[in-house]
C-alpha positions as CSV (number, residue, x, y, z in Angstrom):
1,M,10.7,13.4,3.3
2,L,9.0,16.4,1.8
3,R,7.3,14.2,-0.7
4,W,5.8,12.1,2.1
5,A,4.5,15.3,3.8
6,L,2.9,16.4,0.5
7,G,1.5,13.0,-0.1
8,F,-0.2,12.9,3.3
9,L,-1.5,16.4,2.7
10,G,-3.0,15.3,-0.6
11,V,-4.6,12.2,1.0
12,S,-6.0,14.5,3.7
13,L,-7.5,16.9,1.2
14,V,-9.2,14.0,-0.7
15,A,-10.5,12.5,2.5
16,A,-11.9,15.9,3.6
17,F,-13.5,16.3,0.2
18,C,-15.2,12.9,0.5
19,G,-16.4,13.7,4.0
20,F,-14.0,11.6,6.1
21,Y,-13.1,14.4,8.4
22,L,-11.5,12.3,11.2
23,L,-9.3,10.5,8.7
24,A,-8.5,13.9,7.0
25,H,-7.5,15.3,10.4
26,M,-5.2,12.4,11.1
27,Y,-3.5,12.6,7.7
28,A,-3.1,16.4,8.1
29,Y,-1.5,15.9,11.5
30,A,0.9,13.3,10.1
31,A,1.8,15.6,7.3
32,K,2.5,18.4,9.8
33,I,4.7,16.2,11.9
34,I,6.7,15.0,8.9
35,F,7.1,18.5,7.6
36,I,8.4,19.7,11.0
37,I,10.9,16.8,11.0
38,F,11.9,17.8,7.5
39,L,12.5,21.4,8.5
40,V,14.6,20.4,11.6
41,L,16.7,18.1,9.5
42,S,17.2,20.6,6.8
43,I,18.3,23.3,9.3
44,L,20.7,20.9,11.0
45,S,22.1,19.9,7.6
46,F,22.6,23.6,6.7
47,I,24.3,24.4,10.0
48,D,26.5,21.4,9.6
49,S,27.6,22.3,6.1
50,F,28.2,25.9,7.2
51,L,30.4,24.9,10.1
52,E,32.3,22.3,8.0
53,R,33.3,25.0,5.4
54,K,34.6,27.3,8.2
55,S,37.1,24.7,9.5
């Protein structure tokens, strides 16, 4: 999932460099959303593995 976020960020940077600012904004927003989902799932996985080791 992190690769998807980085891919969208890369497309966003290329689009901004070429002058497609609306497209760049949409890809940057998508990258941000995917990155937040990645962080939430990573934290939940960490908590789950931590609780599993205790029991």
